[in-house]
C-alpha positions in Angstrom: 3.6 6.7 7.5 0.4 5.2 8.8 -1.7 2.2 7.6 -4.8 4.7 6.9 -5.6 6.9 4.0 -8.3 8.0 1.6 -7.3 9.5 -1.7 -9.7 10.7 -4.4 -9.3 11.8 -7.9 -9.9 15.4 -9.2 -11.7 14.2 -12.3 -12.6 10.9 -13.8 -9.7 10.9 -16.3 -7.1 11.5 -13.6 -6.9 7.9 -12.5 -9.8 5.6 -13.3 -10.0 6.2 -17.0 -6.2 6.2 -17.4 -6.5 2.4 -17.2 -8.9 2.6 -20.2 -6.3 4.7 -22.1 -3.5 2.2 -21.4 -5.9 -0.7 -22.4 -6.5 0.9 -25.8 -2.7 1.5 -26.2 -1.3 -1.8 -24.9 -4.3 -4.2 -25.0 -2.3 -7.5 -25.2 0.4 -6.5 -22.7 0.2 -7.9 -19.2 -0.9 -5.4 -16.7 -1.2 -7.6 -13.6 0.8 -10.8 -12.8 -0.1 -12.9 -9.7 0.1 -16.5 -8.7 -3.7 -16.6 -8.9 -3.8 -15.5 -12.6 -2.8 -12.6 -14.8 -4.6 -9.8 -16.6 -3.8 -8.0 -19.8 -4.6 -4.3 -19.9 -7.6 -5.0 -22.0 -9.0 -7.7 -19.8 -8.3 -5.7 -16.6 -10.1 -2.7 -18.0 -13.0 -4.7 -19.3 -13.5 -6.5 -16.0 -13.4 -3.2 -14.1 -16.2 -1.9 -16.4 -18.3 -5.1 -15.9 -18.0 -4.8 -12.1 -19.1 -1.2 -12.2 -22.3 -2.2 -14.1 -22.9 -5.1 -11.7 -22.5 -2.8 -8.7 -24.9 -0.2 -10.2 -27.5 -2.9 -10.9 -27.3 -3.9 -7.2 -28.3 -0.3 -6.4 -24.9 1.2 -5.5 -24.6 4.9 -6.2 -21.8 7.4 -6.2 -20.6 7.9 -2.6 -21.4 4.3 -1.5 -18.7 2.1 -0.1 -17.3 -1.2 -1.4 -15.4 -3.3 1.1 -13.0 -6.0 0.0 -10.9 -8.6 1.8 -8.5 -10.4 -0.4 -5.0 -11.6 -1.0 -2.9 -10.0 -3.7 -5.1 -11.1 -6.6 -6.3 -9.6 -9.9 -9.8 -9.3 -8.5 -8.5 -7.0 -5.8 -7.1 -4.6 -8.4 -10.2 -4.9 -10.6 -12.3 -3.8 -7.7 -10.0 -0.9 -7.0 -10.2 0.2 -10.7 -14.0 -0.1 -10.7 -14.3 2.3 -7.8 -11.9 4.8 -9.5 -14.5 5.3 -12.3 -17.8 4.9 -10.5 -17.8 7.3 -7.6 -17.6 4.5 -5.1 -15.4 4.4 -2.0 -12.9 1.5 -1.8 -12.1 0.0 1.6 -9.7 -2.9 1.7 -9.5 -4.9 4.9 -6.6 -6.6 6.6 -7.3 -10.4 6.1 -5.4 -11.2 9.3 -8.2 -9.8 11.4 -10.9 -11.8 13.2 -14.4 -12.1 11.8 -15.9 -9.7 14.3 -13.2 -7.1 13.5 -13.8 -7.5 9.7 -17.6 -7.3 10.2 -17.2 -4.1 12.2 -15.2 -2.4 9.4 -17.7 -3.5 6.7 -20.5 -2.1 8.8 -18.7 1.0 10.0 -17.6 2.1 6.5 -21.3 1.6 5.4 -20.4 -0.9 2.7 -23.2 -1.7 0.3 -21.1 -4.3 -1.4 -18.7 -6.8 0.2 -16.2 -8.7 -1.9 -14.2 -11.6 -0.4 -11.4 -14.0 -1.2 -12.9 -17.5 -0.4 -9.4 -18.9 0.1 -9.2 -16.9 3.4 -11.7 -19.3 5.0 -15.0 -18.7 6.8 -14.2 -15.3 8.4 -15.9 -13.3 5.6 -19.1 -15.4 6.1 -19.1 -14.7 9.8 -18.3 -11.0 9.2 -21.3 -10.6 7.0 -23.5 -11.2 10.0 -22.2 -7.9 11.5 -22.9 -5.9 8.3 -26.7 -5.7 7.6 -26.3 -2.9 5.1 -24.5 -5.0 2.5 -26.7 -5.4 -0.7 -24.3 -7.4 -2.8 -21.8 -10.1 -1.5 -19.4 -11.5 -4.1 -16.5 -14.0 -3.7 -13.7 -15.5 -5.8 -11.2 -18.2 -5.3 -13.8 -20.7 -4.2 -17.3 -20.7 -2.7 -18.7 -19.0 0.4 -22.2 -19.4 1.8 -24.2 -16.2 1.3 -21.9 -14.9 -1.4 -22.4 -15.0 -5.2 -19.6 -15.9 -7.5 -17.6 -12.9 -8.7 -16.9 -14.1 -12.2 -20.4 -15.2 -12.8 -21.8 -11.9 -11.4 -19.8 -9.7 -13.9 -19.9 -12.0 -16.9 -23.3 -10.8 -18.2 -22.3 -7.2 -18.4 -20.5 -5.2 -21.1 -16.8 -4.6 -20.8 -17.1 -1.4 -22.8 -15.8 1.8 -21.2 -18.1 3.5 -18.7 -19.7 6.5 -20.6 -20.4 8.5 -17.4 -17.3 8.0 -15.2 -17.6 9.5 -11.8 -15.1 10.4 -9.0 -14.1 7.5 -6.7 -12.0 7.3 -3.6 -10.4 5.2 -0.9 -10.8 4.9 2.8 -8.5 2.6 4.8 -8.8 1.6 8.4 -6.1 1.9 11.1 -6.2 0.2 14.5 -7.6 2.5 17.2 -6.2 2.9 20.7 -9.5 1.9 22.1 -9.4 -1.4 20.2 -11.7 -0.4 17.4 -10.3 0.4 13.9 -10.9 3.9 12.6 -11.4 4.9 9.0 -9.4 7.8 7.7 -11.6 9.9 5.5 -10.8 12.8 3.3 -13.6 14.8 1.9 -11.5 16.7 -0.6 -10.3 15.1 -3.8 -6.7 14.7 -4.7 -5.6 13.4 -8.1 -3.5 10.2 -8.4 -1.6 11.7 -11.3 0.7 9.7 -13.6 4.3 9.6 -12.5 5.9 9.4 -15.9 9.3 10.6 -17.3 10.6 13.7 -15.5 8.7 12.9 -12.2 10.1 11.5 -9.0 9.1 8.0 -9.9 10.0 8.3 -13.6 7.9 5.5 -14.9 8.1 4.6 -18.6 4.5 3.8 -19.8 4.2 0.4 -21.4 7.7 -0.7 -20.4 8.2 -0.5 -16.7 7.1 -3.0 -14.1 6.6 -2.6 -10.3 6.9 -5.4 -7.8 4.2 -5.4 -5.1 6.0 -6.8 -2.0 3.3 -6.1 0.6 -0.4 -6.8 1.0 -2.7 -4.5 -1.0 -4.8 -3.6 2.0 -1.8 -1.8 3.5 -1.6 1.9 2.6 2.0 2.0 1.3 2.0 -1.0 -1.1 -1.5 0.1 -2.3 -0.4 3.6 -3.1 3.2 3.1 -4.2 3.2 -0.4 -5.8 -0.3 -0.5 -7.2 -2.0 2.9 -7.7 1.1 4.8 -8.9 2.4 2.3 -11.5 -1.0 1.5 -12.9 -1.8 5.2 -13.1 1.5 5.6 -15.0 1.0 2.8 -17.5 3.4 0.4 -15.8 2.5 -3.2 -15.1 2.6 -4.8 -11.7 3.7 -8.2 -10.3 2.0 -9.1 -7.0 3.6 -11.3 -4.4 1.2 -13.4 -2.4 3.6 -13.7 0.5 7.0 -12.0 0.8 10.1 -14.1 0.6 13.6 -12.9 0.2 14.9 -15.1 -2.6 11.6 -15.1 -4.4 11.8 -11.3 -4.5 15.2 -11.6 -6.3 13.8 -14.2 -8.7 10.8 -12.0 -9.6 13.0 -9.0 -10.1 15.2 -11.0 -12.5 12.4 -12.8 -14.3 10.1 -9.8 -14.8 12.7 -7.2 -15.2 11.3 -5.2 -12.3 12.1 -1.5 -12.4 10.4 -0.2 -9.2 9.4 -1.6 -5.8 8.6 -0.5 -2.3 10.1 -2.3 0.8 10.3 -2.0 4.5 13.4 -2.3 6.6 12.6 -5.9 7.6 12.8 -6.9 4.0 16.2 -5.3 3.6 17.4 -7.2 6.7 16.3 -10.5 5.3 17.7 -9.9 1.8 21.1 -9.1 3.3 20.9 -12.4 5.3 20.8 -14.4 2.0 24.1 -16.2 1.2 26.3 -14.2 -1.2 26.0 -17.0 -3.8 22.2 -16.7 -3.7 22.3 -12.9 -4.1 24.7 -13.2 -7.0 22.5 -15.7 -8.8 19.9 -13.2 -9.9 20.2 -10.3 -12.4 18.9 -7.2 -10.6 20.2 -4.7 -13.2 16.7 -3.7 -14.3 16.0 -2.0 -10.9 16.0 1.8 -11.1 14.2 2.7 -7.9 13.7 1.0 -4.5 11.7 3.2 -2.1 11.3 2.4 1.6 9.5 3.8 4.6 6.9 2.9 7.2 9.5 2.1 9.8 13.0 3.4 10.5 15.9 1.5 8.9 19.1 1.0 10.8 21.9 2.9 9.2 24.2 -0.1 8.7 21.4 -2.0 7.0 20.6 0.8 4.5 24.3 1.4 3.8 24.7 -2.3 3.0 21.7 -2.1 0.6 23.2 0.9 -1.2 26.6 -0.9 -1.5 24.8 -3.9 -3.0 22.2 -2.2 -5.3 23.8 1.1 -5.9 22.4 4.6 -5.3 18.8 3.7 -6.3 17.4 3.5 -2.8 15.0 6.3 -1.7 13.4 6.9 1.7 10.2 8.7 2.4 8.5 10.0 5.5 5.0 11.4 5.0 1.5 11.1 6.3 -1.0 9.4 4.0 -3.5 11.6 5.8 -1.9 14.4 3.9 1.3 16.2 4.9 5.0 15.5 5.5 6.6 15.3 2.1 10.0 14.1 3.3 12.1 12.3 0.6 15.8 11.5 0.4 17.8 9.8 -2.3 20.9 7.6 -1.7 23.6 10.2 -2.3 22.0 12.8 -0.1 21.3 10.2 2.6 25.0 9.2 2.6 25.9 12.8 3.5 23.4 12.7 6.4 23.1 9.0 7.4 19.9 8.3 9.3 17.9 11.2 7.9 14.5 10.9 6.3 15.3 14.0 4.3 13.9 17.5 3.9 10.3 18.3 3.0 9.4 19.6 -0.4 8.6 23.3 -0.9 4.8 22.7 -0.6 5.0 21.3 2.9 5.1 22.9 6.4 6.3 20.7 9.2 7.1 21.6 12.8 8.5 19.9 15.9 6.8 21.0 19.0 7.2 20.3 22.8 4.4 19.2 25.0 3.1 22.7 25.3 2.9 23.3 21.6 6.0 25.4 21.3 8.5 25.0 18.5 11.8 23.5 19.6 15.2 24.5 18.3 17.4 22.4 16.0 18.8 19.3 17.7 15.9 19.1 20.2 13.6 16.2 20.2 9.9 16.9 20.1 6.6 15.7 18.5 6.4 16.0 14.7 3.4 18.0 13.4 2.5 18.4 9.8 0.3 21.1 8.3 -2.9 19.7 7.0 -3.6 20.6 3.3 -6.1 23.3 2.7 -8.1 20.9 0.6 -8.8 17.3 1.6 -8.1 17.4 5.3 -8.5 14.0 6.9 -10.9 13.1 9.6 -11.5 9.8 11.5 -14.8 8.5 10.1 -17.6 9.0 12.6 -15.2 10.0 15.3 -14.9 13.8 15.8 -13.3 13.4 19.2 -10.4 11.3 17.9 -10.1 13.7 14.9 -9.8 16.7 17.3 -7.1 15.0 19.4 -4.9 14.7 16.3 -5.0 18.4 15.4 -3.3 21.4 16.9 -4.8 24.2 14.9 -4.0 23.6 11.2 -1.3 21.0 12.2 -1.7 17.3 13.0 0.5 14.6 14.5 0.8 10.9 14.1 2.7 10.7 17.4 6.1 10.4 15.8 9.1 12.1 17.5 12.3 13.5 16.1 14.4 16.5 15.5 15.7 18.8 12.7 19.4 19.3 12.4 20.8 22.7 11.6 20.4 22.1 7.9 16.7 21.3 8.2 17.1 17.5 7.8 14.6 15.4 9.9 15.8 12.6 12.0 13.3 10.2 13.7 14.0 9.2 17.2 11.0 7.1 18.1 7.3 7.2 18.6 4.9 7.9 21.4 4.8 4.9 23.7 1.2 4.1 22.7 2.3 2.9 19.2 4.3 -0.2 18.3 5.6 -0.5 14.7 6.7 -4.0 13.9 7.9 -4.6 10.3 6.1 -1.4 9.2 2.7 -2.4 10.7 1.1 -0.3 13.4 0.0 -2.1 16.6 -1.8 -0.3 19.4 -0.9 -1.9 22.8 -4.2 -1.0 24.6 -5.9 -3.5 22.3 -3.5 -6.2 23.5 -3.9 -5.1 27.1 -7.7 -5.4 26.9 -7.5 -9.1 25.9 -4.9 -10.2 28.4 -6.8 -8.5 31.2 -9.6 -11.0 30.5 -7.3 -13.9 31.5 -8.2 -15.2 35.0 -4.6 -15.0 36.2 -3.9 -11.4 35.2 -4.3 -8.5 37.6 -2.7 -5.8 35.4 -0.8 -5.5 32.1 1.2 -3.1 30.1 2.1 -3.9 26.5 5.1 -2.2 24.8 7.3 -2.4 21.8 10.8 -3.7 22.4 13.9 -3.8 20.1 14.0 -6.4 17.4 16.9 -6.4 14.9 14.7 -7.7 12.0 11.3 -6.1 12.6 12.4 -2.9 14.3 10.1 -3.6 17.2 8.3 -6.6 18.6 5.4 -6.9 21.0 6.1 -7.6 24.7 3.5 -7.7 27.4 4.5 -6.9 31.0 2.1 -8.7 33.4 1.3 -8.4 37.1 -0.5 -11.5 38.3 -3.4 -11.8 40.7 -2.7 -13.0 44.3 -2.1 -16.7 44.5 -0.8 -16.9 40.9 2.8 -18.0 40.3 4.9 -16.7 37.3 6.2 -19.5 35.1 7.3 -20.3 31.6 4.1 -22.3 31.2 1.9 -19.4 32.3 3.7 -17.1 29.9 3.0 -19.5 27.0 -0.6 -19.8 28.1 -1.0 -16.0 28.0 0.5 -15.9 24.4 -1.9 -18.6 23.3 -4.8 -16.7 25.0 -3.9 -13.6 23.0 -3.6 -15.5 19.7 -7.1 -16.9 20.2 -8.5 -13.4 20.4 -6.3 -11.2 18.3 -4.7 -11.1 14.9 -1.4 -12.9 15.1 0.7 -9.8 14.3 -0.8 -8.0 17.3 0.1 -10.8 19.8 3.0 -10.6 22.3 6.0 -12.5 21.4 7.3 -12.5 25.0 5.8 -12.1 28.5 7.6 -10.5 31.5 6.2 -10.8 35.0 6.5 -7.9 37.5 5.1 -7.2 41.0 3.3 -4.0 39.9 2.6 -1.9 36.8 3.6 1.8 37.3 0.6 4.1 37.1 0.1 7.8 37.6 -2.0 9.3 40.3 -4.9 9.4 37.9 -4.5 5.6 37.4 -3.0 5.8 33.9 -0.4 3.2 32.9 3.0 4.8 32.6 3.8 3.0 29.4 6.9 5.2 28.6 8.4 4.1 31.9 7.8 0.4 31.2 9.1 0.7 27.6 12.3 2.5 28.6 13.4 -0.6 30.6 13.9 -2.5 27.3 15.5 0.2 25.1 19.3 1.1 25.1 20.1 4.3 26.9 
């Protein structure tokens, strides 16, 4: 699964106006719980309607984009719901990015409105300078120069349901190998249908509650922990920052039934003392789903032993495709698998020449793009073309099918690092380190990390006259942190005499990476 997606609704009632239905049915029940405030279904729905009217008054029309940078707050979800019913495109932005990166996304997605969480500091203010197309800038959680107050801006408008709901959508950005994020856009419209009784998720409207463990700007928490439960009449509890024991406390306190996690979270939960784990009542949990990064077999087995057979794993492309899902009992029969695809999916494993490989042979995983709603990288036809091979596309993941058709992941192309479920592209790190006066050449790779799956390591060749040292390694890490989001920065530096390159001058990243991985 990647950090990029756009999903749109088939009709206005499929997602956006479902919130209105639940607001009428459960007006006083809490729909959203956060440390920044709560919302009942009625208030949540009314505020989304008010925001739609404020955006329309500012001149935004169906098809325009709304960008938002925010912690897990009620206003984030209200903005999402407003776009569901107004024909607008919702683009959430990673709040760990630098101001120039934020501004690039706001401008590139052609946002006409930019909504920001003032508690994040001045980055949104600086970002606004790079986005001249913004007509309306709103903020909450404090004041920001150049931004109007969110609450004041929507207060004067009616909270009554929108009489002319229109189709809305989402477009998320993923880091690009050239250092510029790319929006993943889907022209076709796919419904976010309710996942009620009898479906895979099996939500009970009005009763169930999902725990949002990750940031809403990330594709998986957004879809699995926010969109799906709210579309299904379930409430959500949003964590501001993930913490192992706090997760258990929230599950116990709010009687959480569903949640999404990544393997890193499993690892940290299992590290809690037994007496801490036994302190909380987790009996309400019916479904824990994980993905985004491989989970070590022993870690997942320990989680199943602890929580029971309620753990599910997925492997799919939010660009459309994949469809792998496996429950606990099935997984225990095939430890390490991410499952078989559903009947509506067509997946292939191909070699470098595009030929299908036999069972047990590792190759690159390709998924058939849906006939309707095929993704493209926004304003980047070249990158879009590189991802497709006919009707099939790849995210660069590698693996094999066993003789029974179960998929096992073995790794990723060397260009991609996945740390704690977050995609990091090493060229972006290389480009910044190469600016350091002591660096001649560099190759950044992912190396094993028991907790995060992978961590970032930069292998550096120094210029003549420079001497490798612990102090220089620390200086390079600080250099990177001054120029990149923290999660992208190398955790360690290794010094070498030369970086291996092909005859064409391309860094042999696979060769460098292989030095740090077990044979």
